[in-house]
BAKESE-241448 format. One record per residue: residue number from 0; residue in one letter; x, y, z of N, C-alpha, C in turn. Coordinates in nm, 4 decimals, padded with zeros to 6 digits. Example, Ala and Ser with C-alpha at 12.3 -4.5 7.8 and 13.67 -1.06 7.14 Angstrom:
BAKESE-241448
[site 0 'A' [01.3190 -00.5690 00.7800] [01.2300 -00.4500 00.7800] [01.3200 -00.3300 00.7800]]
[site 1 'S' [01.2850 -00.2250 00.7080] [01.3670 -00.1060 00.7140] [01.2900 00.0030 00.7870]]
END
This chain:
BAKESE-241448
[site 0 'M' [02.4447 13.5728 04.5356] [02.3857 13.6793 04.4545] [02.2677 13.7438 04.5259]]
[site 1 'K' [02.1839 13.6622 04.5920] [02.0690 13.7161 04.6639] [02.1125 13.8044 04.7789]]
[site 2 'S' [02.2186 13.7605 04.8498] [02.2678 13.8414 04.9622] [02.3224 13.9752 04.9119]]
[site 3 'L' [02.3888 13.9734 04.7948] [02.4395 14.0979 04.7382] [02.3250 14.1909 04.6991]]
[site 4 'N' [02.2177 14.1347 04.6435] [02.1016 14.2156 04.6072] [02.0349 14.2744 04.7301]]
[site 5 'R' [02.0296 14.1960 04.8375] [01.9716 14.2476 04.9618] [02.0569 14.3604 05.0176]]
[site 6 'F' [02.1902 14.3450 05.0085] [02.2798 14.4501 05.0565] [02.2616 14.5783 04.9756]]
[site 7 'N' [02.2519 14.5651 04.8422] [02.2311 14.6824 04.7576] [02.0978 14.7491 04.7869]]
[site 8 'A' [01.9941 14.6667 04.8092] [01.8634 14.7238 04.8405] [01.8656 14.7977 04.9737]]
[site 9 'K' [01.9404 14.7454 05.0702] [01.9508 14.8116 05.2001] [02.0218 14.9453 05.1882]]
[site 10 'I' [02.1289 14.9492 05.1071] [02.2002 15.0753 05.0855] [02.1097 15.1763 05.0170]]
[site 11 'L' [02.0327 15.1297 04.9170] [01.9449 15.2198 04.8432] [01.8371 15.2790 04.9319]]
[site 12 'S' [01.7902 15.2018 05.0305] [01.6778 15.2469 05.1113] [01.7187 15.3102 05.2423]]
[site 13 'E' [01.8362 15.2728 05.2980] [01.8694 15.3163 05.4330] [01.9963 15.3990 05.4443]]
[site 14 'G' [02.0954 15.3793 05.3569] [02.2237 15.4431 05.3800] [02.2751 15.5305 05.2680]]
[site 15 'K' [02.1907 15.5660 05.1710] [02.2397 15.6386 05.0539] [02.2858 15.7794 05.0900]]
[site 16 'H' [02.2103 15.8493 05.1735] [02.2484 15.9855 05.2086] [02.3698 15.9882 05.3006]]
[site 17 'F' [02.3784 15.8898 05.3870] [02.4953 15.8821 05.4748] [02.6220 15.8602 05.3934]]
[site 18 'C' [02.6151 15.7711 05.2942] [02.7320 15.7450 05.2086] [02.7725 15.8703 05.1311]]
[site 19 'L' [02.6729 15.9452 05.0819] [02.7026 16.0682 05.0094] [02.7664 16.1709 05.1018]]
[site 20 'M' [02.7111 16.1868 05.2219] [02.7683 16.2809 05.3179] [02.9108 16.2430 05.3536]]
[site 21 'L' [02.9353 16.1143 05.3740] [03.0692 16.0674 05.4075] [03.1668 16.0949 05.2942]]
[site 22 'S' [03.1246 16.0734 05.1692] [03.2135 16.0979 05.0545] [03.2460 16.2465 05.0419]]
[site 23 'L' [03.1480 16.3330 05.0674] [03.1732 16.4765 05.0623] [03.2721 16.5192 05.1701]]
[site 24 'L' [03.2545 16.4673 05.2905] [03.3442 16.5040 05.4005] [03.4860 16.4542 05.3741]]
[site 25 'I' [03.4984 16.3333 05.3171] [03.6311 16.2809 05.2832] [03.6983 16.3708 05.1797]]
[site 26 'M' [03.6194 16.4159 05.0805] [03.6746 16.5045 04.9785] [03.7224 16.6354 05.0408]]
[site 27 'F' [03.6449 16.6908 05.1331] [03.6836 16.8165 05.1974] [03.8116 16.7993 05.2798]]
[site 28 'V' [03.8261 16.6836 05.3427] [03.9441 16.6594 05.4260] [04.0681 16.6395 05.3400]]
[site 29 'L' [04.0539 16.5686 05.2273] [04.1698 16.5378 05.1432] [04.2121 16.6542 05.0546]]
[site 30 'S' [04.1183 16.7416 05.0196] [04.1480 16.8493 04.9246] [04.2660 16.9376 04.9648]]
[site 31 'P' [04.2763 16.9846 05.0909] [04.3900 17.0712 05.1253] [04.5258 17.0055 05.1076]]
[site 32 'F' [04.5327 16.8717 05.1248] [04.6600 16.8019 05.1132] [04.7021 16.7821 04.9678]]
[site 33 'S' [04.6079 16.7985 04.8739] [04.6410 16.7800 04.7320] [04.6524 16.9122 04.6585]]
[site 34 'E' [04.6398 17.0242 04.7294] [04.6338 17.1559 04.6652] [04.7599 17.1879 04.5862]]
[site 35 'K' [04.8765 17.1464 04.6341] [05.0028 17.1812 04.5693] [05.0468 17.0800 04.4645]]
[site 36 'S' [04.9704 16.9729 04.4479] [05.0089 16.8665 04.3557] [04.9124 16.8621 04.2376]]
[site 37 'F' [04.9677 16.8691 04.1158] [04.8834 16.8627 03.9959] [04.8085 16.7303 03.9903]]
[site 38 'I' [04.8798 16.6186 04.0133] [04.8165 16.4866 04.0090] [04.7146 16.4733 04.1213]]
[site 39 'G' [04.7484 16.5250 04.2383] [04.6570 16.5170 04.3515] [04.5279 16.5919 04.3270]]
[site 40 'V' [04.5378 16.7102 04.2676] [04.4177 16.7892 04.2370] [04.3308 16.7174 04.1357]]
[site 41 'R' [04.3915 16.6638 04.0309] [04.3137 16.5924 03.9294] [04.2488 16.4681 03.9888]]
[site 42 'F' [04.3217 16.3988 04.0758] [04.2661 16.2786 04.1379] [04.1441 16.3134 04.2227]]
[site 43 'I' [04.1537 16.4208 04.3021] [04.0419 16.4622 04.3864] [03.9220 16.5018 04.3011]]
[site 44 'N' [03.9467 16.5745 04.1908] [03.8371 16.6163 04.1037] [03.7655 16.4973 04.0413]]
[site 45 'I' [03.8426 16.4033 03.9884] [03.7825 16.2864 03.9242] [03.7117 16.1988 04.0271]]
[site 46 'L' [03.7731 16.1801 04.1441] [03.7107 16.1012 04.2495] [03.5798 16.1651 04.2932]]
[site 47 'F' [03.5808 16.2969 04.3054] [03.4606 16.3706 04.3445] [03.3478 16.3466 04.2441]]
[site 48 'I' [03.3781 16.3588 04.1151] [03.2762 16.3394 04.0126] [03.2248 16.1958 04.0112]]
[site 49 'L' [03.3142 16.0988 04.0214] [03.2723 15.9578 04.0185] [03.1819 15.9238 04.1365]]
[site 50 'I' [03.2208 15.9698 04.2549] [03.1406 15.9416 04.3744] [03.0016 16.0024 04.3618]]
[site 51 'L' [02.9950 16.1275 04.3158] [02.8664 16.1953 04.3080] [02.7793 16.1408 04.1949]]
[site 52 'L' [02.8410 16.0974 04.0854] [02.7626 16.0364 03.9783] [02.6988 15.9059 04.0246]]
[site 53 'I' [02.7758 15.8264 04.0965] [02.7209 15.7019 04.1504] [02.6078 15.7326 04.2479]]
[site 54 'S' [02.6290 15.8323 04.3327] [02.5267 15.8708 04.4294] [02.4020 15.9238 04.3591]]
[site 55 'M' [02.4235 16.0024 04.2533] [02.3110 16.0549 04.1763] [02.2278 15.9409 04.1182]]
[site 56 'Y' [02.2939 15.8427 04.0609] [02.2239 15.7299 04.0009] [02.1475 15.6509 04.1061]]
[site 57 'V' [02.2102 15.6330 04.2220] [02.1467 15.5570 04.3295] [02.0228 15.6287 04.3810]]
[site 58 'M' [02.0314 15.7611 04.3969] [01.9230 15.8346 04.4595] [01.8097 15.8682 04.3640]]
[site 59 'S' [01.8402 15.9027 04.2421] [01.7345 15.9473 04.1513] [01.6649 15.8307 04.0808]]
[site 60 'R' [01.7409 15.7294 04.0433] [01.6889 15.6192 03.9623] [01.6163 15.6727 03.8400]]
[site 61 'N' [01.6584 15.7872 03.7941] [01.5973 15.8529 03.6793] [01.7044 15.8698 03.5729]]
[site 62 'R' [01.6850 15.8049 03.4597] [01.7887 15.8037 03.3567] [01.8125 15.9430 03.3004]]
[site 63 'I' [01.7066 16.0222 03.2870] [01.7224 16.1565 03.2299] [01.8084 16.2427 03.3213]]
[site 64 'I' [01.7788 16.2407 03.4515] [01.8573 16.3196 03.5471] [02.0011 16.2711 03.5492]]
[site 65 'F' [02.0191 16.1399 03.5447] [02.1540 16.0852 03.5452] [02.2321 16.1286 03.4216]]
[site 66 'L' [02.1659 16.1287 03.3040] [02.2338 16.1695 03.1807] [02.2675 16.3184 03.1826]]
[site 67 'I' [02.1789 16.4002 03.2401] [02.2077 16.5435 03.2516] [02.3295 16.5664 03.3402]]
[site 68 'S' [02.3329 16.4978 03.4543] [02.4464 16.5125 03.5448] [02.5736 16.4584 03.4822]]
[site 69 'L' [02.5619 16.3481 03.4080] [02.6786 16.2904 03.3411] [02.7324 16.3865 03.2344]]
[site 70 'F' [02.6430 16.4495 03.1602] [02.6832 16.5461 03.0571] [02.7545 16.6652 03.1210]]
[site 71 'S' [02.6966 16.7207 03.2287] [02.7572 16.8360 03.2960] [02.8930 16.8002 03.3533]]
[site 72 'A' [02.8993 16.6845 03.4198] [03.0255 16.6428 03.4802] [03.1312 16.6148 03.3747]]
[site 73 'G' [03.0904 16.5532 03.2631] [03.1858 16.5206 03.1576] [03.2487 16.6444 03.0968]]
[site 74 'I' [03.1663 16.7443 03.0646] [03.2196 16.8685 03.0081] [03.3099 16.9385 03.1093]]
[site 75 'A' [03.2676 16.9389 03.2374] [03.3484 17.0049 03.3405] [03.4850 16.9392 03.3545]]
[site 76 'V' [03.4884 16.8066 03.3545] [03.6155 16.7355 03.3708] [03.7065 16.7595 03.2508]]
[site 77 'V' [03.6509 16.7501 03.1293] [03.7318 16.7716 03.0091] [03.7863 16.9134 03.0055]]
[site 78 'A' [03.6983 17.0114 03.0345] [03.7426 17.1514 03.0349] [03.8461 17.1756 03.1434]]
[site 79 'N' [03.8296 17.1080 03.2565] [03.9246 17.1226 03.3666] [04.0623 17.0720 03.3280]]
[site 80 'I' [04.0672 16.9585 03.2599] [04.1951 16.9029 03.2155] [04.2592 16.9933 03.1101]]
[site 81 'L' [04.1779 17.0379 03.0141] [04.2301 17.1261 02.9091] [04.2775 17.2597 02.9661]]
[site 82 'M' [04.2131 17.3028 03.0750] [04.2497 17.4307 03.1360] [04.3942 17.4298 03.1832]]
[site 83 'Y' [04.4419 17.3144 03.2291] [04.5797 17.3051 03.2770] [04.6786 17.2797 03.1635]]
[site 84 'V' [04.6282 17.2295 03.0500] [04.7149 17.2086 02.9344] [04.7223 17.3355 02.8505]]
[site 85 'F' [04.6063 17.3981 02.8280] [04.5992 17.5231 02.7510] [04.5277 17.6283 02.8356]]
[site 86 'P' [04.5984 17.6912 02.9287] [04.5334 17.7882 03.0191] [04.4654 17.9008 02.9420]]
[site 87 'H' [04.3354 17.9141 02.9668] [04.2598 18.0207 02.9011] [04.1349 18.0491 02.9845]]
[site 88 'P' [04.0976 18.1750 03.0005] [03.9797 18.2092 03.0822] [03.8510 18.1428 03.0358]]
[site 89 'T' [03.8368 18.1192 02.9050] [03.7142 18.0562 02.8542] [03.6997 17.9145 02.9077]]
[site 90 'L' [03.8082 17.8386 02.9064] [03.8040 17.7025 02.9608] [03.7795 17.7047 03.1104]]
[site 91 'T' [03.8381 17.8024 03.1785] [03.8157 17.8158 03.3221] [03.6692 17.8432 03.3511]]
[site 92 'L' [03.6110 17.9354 03.2769] [03.4699 17.9693 03.2955] [03.3801 17.8502 03.2661]]
[site 93 'L' [03.4114 17.7784 03.1588] [03.3326 17.6605 03.1217] [03.3381 17.5547 03.2312]]
[site 94 'T' [03.4543 17.5353 03.2883] [03.4695 17.4380 03.3966] [03.3795 17.4708 03.5144]]
[site 95 'F' [03.3852 17.5958 03.5598] [03.3082 17.6342 03.6783] [03.1585 17.6362 03.6512]]
[site 96 'V' [03.1178 17.6764 03.5305] [02.9752 17.6795 03.4980] [02.9157 17.5395 03.5034]]
[site 97 'F' [02.9853 17.4417 03.4451] [02.9300 17.3063 03.4423] [02.9474 17.2351 03.5765]]
[site 98 'Y' [03.0503 17.2685 03.6526] [03.0579 17.2170 03.7893] [02.9410 17.2699 03.8715]]
[site 99 'A' [02.9072 17.3971 03.8527] [02.7942 17.4563 03.9245] [02.6639 17.3889 03.8830]]
[site 100 'C' [02.6452 17.3658 03.7520] [02.5240 17.2978 03.7040] [02.5124 17.1579 03.7630]]
[site 101 'F' [02.6232 17.0872 03.7636] [02.6244 16.9518 03.8190] [02.5870 16.9533 03.9665]]
[site 102 'S' [02.6438 17.0459 04.0428] [02.6164 17.0536 04.1858] [02.4721 17.0942 04.2133]]
[site 103 'I' [02.4170 17.1826 04.1297] [02.2770 17.2230 04.1462] [02.1836 17.1052 04.1230]]
[site 104 'V' [02.2101 17.0271 04.0180] [02.1280 16.9088 03.9907] [02.1355 16.8111 04.1078]]
[site 105 'M' [02.2563 16.7914 04.1607] [02.2724 16.7023 04.2755] [02.1945 16.7529 04.3963]]
[site 106 'A' [02.2059 16.8826 04.4263] [02.1399 16.9392 04.5430] [01.9880 16.9262 04.5312]]
[site 107 'I' [01.9333 16.9562 04.4135] [01.7881 16.9463 04.3938] [01.7411 16.8025 04.4066]]
[site 108 'T' [01.8180 16.7094 04.3491] [01.7817 16.5676 04.3567] [01.7781 16.5189 04.5009]]
[site 109 'V' [01.8802 16.5545 04.5771] [01.8846 16.5124 04.7174] [01.7732 16.5796 04.7973]]
[site 110 'L' [01.7501 16.7085 04.7720] [01.6463 16.7811 04.8458] [01.5084 16.7220 04.8213]]
[site 111 'I' [01.4782 16.6868 04.6962] [01.3495 16.6226 04.6650] [01.3362 16.4914 04.7402]]
[site 112 'D' [01.4451 16.4164 04.7464] [01.4429 16.2888 04.8173] [01.4262 16.3094 04.9682]]
[site 113 'V' [01.4780 16.4203 05.0204] [01.4714 16.4470 05.1645] [01.3318 16.4893 05.2078]]
[site 114 'V' [01.2657 16.5732 05.1283] [01.1375 16.6312 05.1709] [01.0172 16.5484 05.1284]]
[site 115 'K' [01.0376 16.4386 05.0587] [00.9227 16.3583 05.0178] [00.8572 16.2953 05.1405]]
[site 116 'P' [00.7290 16.2628 05.1338] [00.6591 16.2045 05.2493] [00.7236 16.0746 05.2956]]
[site 117 'G' [00.7156 16.0508 05.4265] [00.7714 15.9285 05.4823] [00.8366 15.9526 05.6157]]
[site 118 'E' [00.8881 15.8460 05.6726] [00.9530 15.8538 05.8031] [01.0791 15.9402 05.7960]]
[site 119 'I' [01.0970 16.0245 05.8972] [01.2160 16.1079 05.9059] [01.3246 16.0277 05.9764]]
[site 120 'S' [01.4061 15.9618 05.8987] [01.5108 15.8755 05.9537] [01.6406 15.9534 05.9675]]
[site 121 'G' [01.7366 15.8908 06.0335] [01.8683 15.9514 06.0453] [01.9340 15.9710 05.9102]]
[site 122 'D' [01.9076 15.8783 05.8161] [01.9666 15.8899 05.6834] [01.9085 16.0092 05.6085]]
[site 123 'R' [01.7812 16.0391 05.6305] [01.7213 16.1555 05.5656] [01.7811 16.2854 05.6202]]
[site 124 'I' [01.8117 16.2877 05.7484] [01.8791 16.4042 05.8065] [02.0183 16.4186 05.7452]]
[site 125 'C' [02.0866 16.3069 05.7205] [02.2163 16.3124 05.6513] [02.2001 16.3732 05.5124]]
[site 126 'G' [02.0882 16.3431 05.4463] [02.0618 16.4025 05.3160] [02.0452 16.5528 05.3243]]
[site 127 'A' [01.9777 16.6001 05.4296] [01.9627 16.7440 05.4482] [02.0986 16.8108 05.4709]]
[site 128 'I' [02.1870 16.7419 05.5416] [02.3229 16.7941 05.5609] [02.3967 16.7993 05.4282]]
[site 129 'C' [02.3760 16.6987 05.3430] [02.4390 16.6972 05.2103] [02.3962 16.8188 05.1284]]
[site 130 'V' [02.2676 16.8531 05.1346] [02.2191 16.9704 05.0612] [02.2891 17.0962 05.1112]]
[site 131 'Y' [02.3084 17.1055 05.2415] [02.3781 17.2212 05.2991] [02.5222 17.2291 05.2468]]
[site 132 'L' [02.5892 17.1149 05.2403] [02.7252 17.1121 05.1878] [02.7285 17.1483 05.0392]]
[site 133 'F' [02.6292 17.1015 04.9650] [02.6217 17.1365 04.8233] [02.5981 17.2860 04.8044]]
[site 134 'M' [02.5230 17.3474 04.8945] [02.5018 17.4918 04.8856] [02.6352 17.5654 04.8949]]
[site 135 'G' [02.7226 17.5211 04.9836] [02.8547 17.5818 04.9930] [02.9354 17.5641 04.8656]]
[site 136 'L' [02.9271 17.4447 04.8061] [02.9986 17.4200 04.6804] [02.9422 17.5042 04.5665]]
[site 137 'I' [02.8096 17.5129 04.5578] [02.7462 17.5889 04.4494] [02.7871 17.7354 04.4561]]
[site 138 'W' [02.7827 17.7934 04.5755] [02.8211 17.9334 04.5879] [02.9710 17.9523 04.5619]]
[site 139 'A' [03.0510 17.8538 04.5981] [03.1940 17.8630 04.5682] [03.2154 17.8708 04.4177]]
[site 140 'F' [03.1408 17.7914 04.3416] [03.1523 17.7973 04.1959] [03.0997 17.9307 04.1420]]
[site 141 'F' [02.9952 17.9851 04.2050] [02.9472 18.1181 04.1645] [03.0576 18.2226 04.1843]]
[site 142 'Y' [03.1268 18.2165 04.2972] [03.2366 18.3102 04.3221] [03.3489 18.2894 04.2208]]
[site 143 'D' [03.3775 18.1629 04.1884] [03.4810 18.1337 04.0888] [03.4449 18.1929 03.9527]]
[site 144 'I' [03.3161 18.1775 03.9145] [03.2699 18.2318 03.7866] [03.2846 18.3840 03.7850]]
[site 145 'L' [03.2435 18.4479 03.8950] [03.2527 18.5941 03.9020] [03.3972 18.6406 03.8965]]
[site 146 'E' [03.4858 18.5729 03.9682] [03.6273 18.6113 03.9688] [03.6914 18.5870 03.8330]]
[site 147 'T' [03.6419 18.4870 03.7594] [03.6943 18.4619 03.6249] [03.6509 18.5710 03.5272]]
[site 148 'I' [03.5242 18.6130 03.5386] [03.4726 18.7164 03.4481] [03.5264 18.8544 03.4846]]
[site 149 'Y' [03.5272 18.8817 03.6166] [03.5744 19.0117 03.6659] [03.6893 18.9894 03.7648]]
[site 150 'P' [03.8111 18.9692 03.7141] [03.9254 18.9492 03.8057] [03.9404 19.0681 03.9002]]
[site 151 'G' [03.9705 19.0368 04.0259] [03.9817 19.1422 04.1259] [03.8532 19.1670 04.2018]]
[site 152 'S' [03.7536 19.0777 04.1852] [03.6278 19.0938 04.2575] [03.6441 19.0677 04.4059]]
[site 153 'F' [03.7515 18.9954 04.4426] [03.7770 18.9619 04.5832] [03.9195 19.0027 04.6196]]
[site 154 'L' [03.9346 19.0455 04.7429] [04.0671 19.0771 04.7965] [04.1098 18.9629 04.8872]]
[site 155 'F' [04.2220 18.8986 04.8535] [04.2713 18.7837 04.9283] [04.3830 18.8261 05.0229]]
[site 156 'P' [04.4034 18.7542 05.1323] [04.5105 18.7908 05.2262] [04.6498 18.7724 05.1680]]
[site 157 'D' [04.6627 18.6784 05.0738] [04.7914 18.6557 05.0086] [04.7983 18.7401 04.8815]]
[site 158 'P' [04.8903 18.8368 04.8732] [04.8977 18.9229 04.7536] [04.9209 18.8450 04.6250]]
[site 159 'E' [04.9881 18.7307 04.6326] [05.0136 18.6520 04.5124] [04.8842 18.5972 04.4542]]
[site 160 'I' [04.7893 18.5611 04.5409] [04.6607 18.5109 04.4932] [04.5811 18.6236 04.4289]]
[site 161 'T' [04.5796 18.7389 04.4923] [04.5066 18.8540 04.4391] [04.5624 18.8975 04.3046]]
[site 162 'A' [04.6947 18.8935 04.2893] [04.7594 18.9445 04.1684] [04.7777 18.8392 04.0605]]
[site 163 'S' [04.7230 18.7182 04.0792] [04.7409 18.6136 03.9790] [04.6792 18.6576 03.8469]]
[site 164 'A' [04.7529 18.6364 03.7383] [04.7118 18.6865 03.6069] [04.5940 18.6069 03.5524]]
[site 165 'P' [04.4838 18.6725 03.5142] [04.3685 18.6008 03.4609] [04.3949 18.5335 03.3276]]
[site 166 'D' [04.4969 18.5806 03.2534] [04.5257 18.5206 03.1224] [04.5890 18.3829 03.1329]]
[site 167 'H' [04.6277 18.3434 03.2529] [04.6943 18.2138 03.2701] [04.6073 18.1158 03.3485]]
[site 168 'G' [04.4773 18.1283 03.3308] [04.3884 18.0343 03.3954] [04.3572 18.0741 03.5382]]
[site 169 'F' [04.3072 17.9785 03.6133] [04.2599 18.0022 03.7492] [04.3443 17.9189 03.8435]]
[site 170 'S' [04.4128 17.9843 03.9362] [04.5040 17.9116 04.0239] [04.4265 17.8260 04.1231]]
[site 171 'Q' [04.4850 17.7124 04.1602] [04.4233 17.6236 04.2576] [04.4110 17.6929 04.3924]]
[site 172 'S' [04.5068 17.7784 04.4259] [04.5016 17.8505 04.5532] [04.3816 17.9449 04.5583]]
[site 173 'K' [04.3514 18.0089 04.4451] [04.2356 18.0985 04.4413] [04.1063 18.0195 04.4532]]
[site 174 'Y' [04.0997 17.9056 04.3861] [03.9814 17.8196 04.3969] [03.9612 17.7733 04.5410]]
[site 175 'A' [04.0698 17.7292 04.6048] [04.0604 17.6834 04.7433] [04.0199 17.7967 04.8364]]
[site 176 'S' [04.0716 17.9158 04.8107] [04.0389 18.0313 04.8948] [03.8923 18.0693 04.8822]]
[site 177 'L' [03.8385 18.0648 04.7605] [03.6984 18.1004 04.7415] [03.6049 17.9918 04.7958]]
[site 178 'S' [03.6484 17.8667 04.7927] [03.5697 17.7601 04.8558] [03.5643 17.7814 05.0072]]
[site 179 'Y' [03.6785 17.8151 05.0639] [03.6844 17.8470 05.2073] [03.5944 17.9660 05.2389]]
[site 180 'F' [03.6004 18.0715 05.1553] [03.5179 18.1906 05.1763] [03.3699 18.1558 05.1693]]
[site 181 'S' [03.3337 18.0653 05.0778] [03.1937 18.0266 05.0624] [03.1402 17.9615 05.1899]]
[site 182 'F' [03.2134 17.8666 05.2453] [03.1629 17.7976 05.3640] [03.1691 17.8863 05.4883]]
[site 183 'V' [03.2664 17.9756 05.4949] [03.2712 18.0721 05.6046] [03.1510 18.1652 05.5975]]
[site 184 'T' [03.1142 18.2074 05.4761] [02.9977 18.2941 05.4581] [02.8682 18.2183 05.4841]]
[site 185 'L' [02.8610 18.0949 05.4362] [02.7402 18.0139 05.4545] [02.7090 17.9942 05.6021]]
[site 186 'S' [02.8131 17.9752 05.6821] [02.7944 17.9547 05.8263] [02.7971 18.0858 05.9043]]
[site 187 'T' [02.8105 18.1989 05.8326] [02.8131 18.3347 05.8901] [02.9228 18.3522 05.9945]]
[site 188 'L' [03.0365 18.2860 05.9744] [03.1502 18.3082 06.0635] [03.2112 18.4461 06.0395]]
[site 189 'G' [03.2299 18.4798 05.9112] [03.2758 18.6121 05.8749] [03.4102 18.6513 05.9341]]
[site 190 'Y' [03.5154 18.5764 05.9030] [03.6488 18.6078 05.9542] [03.7019 18.7399 05.8987]]
[site 191 'G' [03.6640 18.7741 05.7750] [03.7068 18.8997 05.7162] [03.8414 18.8962 05.6480]]
[site 192 'D' [03.9015 18.7768 05.6337] [04.0317 18.7695 05.5676] [04.0197 18.7769 05.4158]]
[site 193 'I' [03.9035 18.7393 05.3608] [03.8755 18.7549 05.2184] [03.7584 18.8515 05.2058]]
[site 194 'I' [03.7752 18.9550 05.1215] [03.6769 19.0633 05.1169] [03.6202 19.0750 04.9755]]
[site 195 'P' [03.4875 19.0689 04.9600] [03.4268 19.0976 04.8286] [03.4324 19.2469 04.8012]]
[site 196 'L' [03.4861 19.2849 04.6846] [03.5103 19.4262 04.6557] [03.4056 19.4894 04.5649]]
[site 197 'V' [03.3435 19.4108 04.4786] [03.2489 19.4662 04.3814] [03.1060 19.4305 04.4224]]
[site 198 'P' [03.0074 19.5111 04.3792] [02.8680 19.4858 04.4189] [02.8164 19.3452 04.3899]]
[site 199 'P' [02.8438 19.2839 04.2717] [02.7946 19.1461 04.2507] [02.8503 19.0469 04.3527]]
[site 200 'A' [02.9769 19.0618 04.3901] [03.0371 18.9721 04.4887] [02.9721 18.9917 04.6257]]
[site 201 'R' [02.9467 19.1162 04.6636] [02.8819 19.1436 04.7915] [02.7391 19.0894 04.7938]]
[site 202 'T' [02.6701 19.1033 04.6804] [02.5328 19.0516 04.6728] [02.5303 18.9003 04.6881]]
[site 203 'L' [02.6205 18.8323 04.6172] [02.6287 18.6869 04.6307] [02.6593 18.6466 04.7740]]
[site 204 'A' [02.7478 18.7211 04.8404] [02.7888 18.6868 04.9768] [02.6731 18.6998 05.0748]]
[site 205 'F' [02.5992 18.8114 05.0689] [02.4926 18.8256 05.1671] [02.3751 18.7330 05.1364]]
[site 206 'L' [02.3524 18.7026 05.0066] [02.2482 18.6055 04.9730] [02.2834 18.4673 05.0264]]
[site 207 'E' [02.4103 18.4293 05.0159] [02.4515 18.2990 05.0683] [02.4321 18.2927 05.2190]]
[site 208 'A' [02.4682 18.4000 05.2897] [02.4524 18.4024 05.4346] [02.3050 18.3907 05.4740]]
[site 209 'V' [02.2179 18.4625 05.4041] [02.0746 18.4590 05.4359] [02.0157 18.3213 05.4055]]
[site 210 'V' [02.0461 18.2689 05.2862] [01.9926 18.1383 05.2475] [02.0428 18.0285 05.3405]]
[site 211 'G' [02.1701 18.0356 05.3781] [02.2257 17.9348 05.4676] [02.1571 17.9329 05.6031]]
[site 212 'Q' [02.1316 18.0496 05.6596] [02.0651 18.0556 05.7898] [01.9187 18.0136 05.7812]]
[site 213 'L' [01.8516 18.0546 05.6752] [01.7124 18.0136 05.6583] [01.7023 17.8624 05.6398]]
[site 214 'Y' [01.7974 17.8065 05.5662] [01.7946 17.6619 05.5433] [01.8076 17.5870 05.6751]]
[site 215 'I' [01.9035 17.6274 05.7567] [01.9224 17.5605 05.8863] [01.7988 17.5767 05.9731]]
[site 216 'A' [01.7475 17.6991 05.9809] [01.6345 17.7273 06.0694] [01.5084 17.6531 06.0278]]
[site 217 'I' [01.4842 17.6454 05.8967] [01.3573 17.5901 05.8488] [01.3642 17.4392 05.8253]]
[site 218 'L' [01.4609 17.3954 05.7459] [01.4610 17.2551 05.7037] [01.5286 17.1626 05.8037]]
[site 219 'I' [01.6538 17.1930 05.8396] [01.7261 17.1039 05.9298] [01.6536 17.0928 06.0640]]
[site 220 'A' [01.6126 17.2063 06.1205] [01.5441 17.2041 06.2499] [01.4133 17.1265 06.2410]]
[site 221 'R' [01.3403 17.1437 06.1328] [01.2134 17.0719 06.1160] [01.2359 16.9216 06.1046]]
[site 222 'L' [01.3335 16.8805 06.0260] [01.3598 16.7378 06.0101] [01.4047 16.6741 06.1404]]
[site 223 'V' [01.4933 16.7421 06.2117] [01.5402 16.6877 06.3396] [01.4251 16.6795 06.4386]]
[site 224 'G' [01.3412 16.7833 06.4432] [01.2265 16.7814 06.5338] [01.1291 16.6696 06.5016]]
[site 225 'M' [01.1002 16.6481 06.3732] [01.0104 16.5397 06.3328] [01.0704 16.4044 06.3633]]
[site 226 'H' [01.2023 16.3930 06.3488] [01.2695 16.2666 06.3797] [01.2599 16.2347 06.5287]]
[site 227 'I' [01.2817 16.3348 06.6129] [01.2727 16.3141 06.7583] [01.1292 16.2794 06.7981]]
[site 228 'A' [01.0303 16.3497 06.7396] [00.8908 16.3233 06.7719] [00.8499 16.1825 06.7308]]
[site 229 'H' [00.8964 16.1413 06.6130] [00.8638 16.0059 06.5670] [00.9258 15.8996 06.6582]]
[site 230 'S' [01.0483 15.9205 06.6991] [01.1141 15.8268 06.7895] [01.0428 15.8204 06.9239]]
[site 231 'Y' [00.9970 15.9352 06.9719] [00.9262 15.9399 07.1007] [00.7943 15.8623 07.0925]]
[site 232 'R' [00.7201 15.8791 06.9808] [00.5934 15.8068 06.9647] [00.6164 15.6571 06.9566]]
[site 233 'E' [00.7258 15.6152 06.8927] [00.7542 15.4715 06.8828] [00.7844 15.4110 07.0189]]
[site 234 'R' [00.8581 15.4869 07.1037] [00.8915 15.4360 07.2376] [00.7693 15.4286 07.3287]]
[site 235 'N' [00.6695 15.5110 07.3005] [00.5508 15.5140 07.3855] [00.4304 15.4485 07.3156]]
END
């Protein structure tokens, strides 16, 4: 029992951000393979929520924050399941709104943990990477919300995705496409295969590009620089 407690304490203090980053990357890798399967999509969604809830509890140790995230995740999961049983734009909108709220709470919690005073360790840099990944997810949900409210806000390369009827819910292909668009915009790759057509979509896109570049330039670079400087002082 003591060895298990020591292991848990080590994870809480040294490897929490790395575990979260690894779980996010695993989810990103598995998601494309489950896109065409109803069971696969539901499994990825539930696994994603469970992993992040556990991570939230580990990192915040704050019951109020944990309950807020649990409430947001619970409503999102229930609405997501109902959306496939009773397709309706309201359920789709509710799903994306609470997924966005959940991701925002996670990003803020991790960011607070990353910037607090203390040694800049490799695990803290992993936490900064997690915040960057959450930014891509948050903006993807913003795009999903906009496309749900104003269908046709984006032009997709596949005409079937563009012409999908809003009265029958939100297709998994459209969700995957907007997630891809979010991370392409966040990293300013700008392939141009998905085009924002309306002013709100364009505004969200350029804000994501600006915020993403500022985040890398200011936070990630600073943390890495402080980590290298600290390591250099220890060696000397």
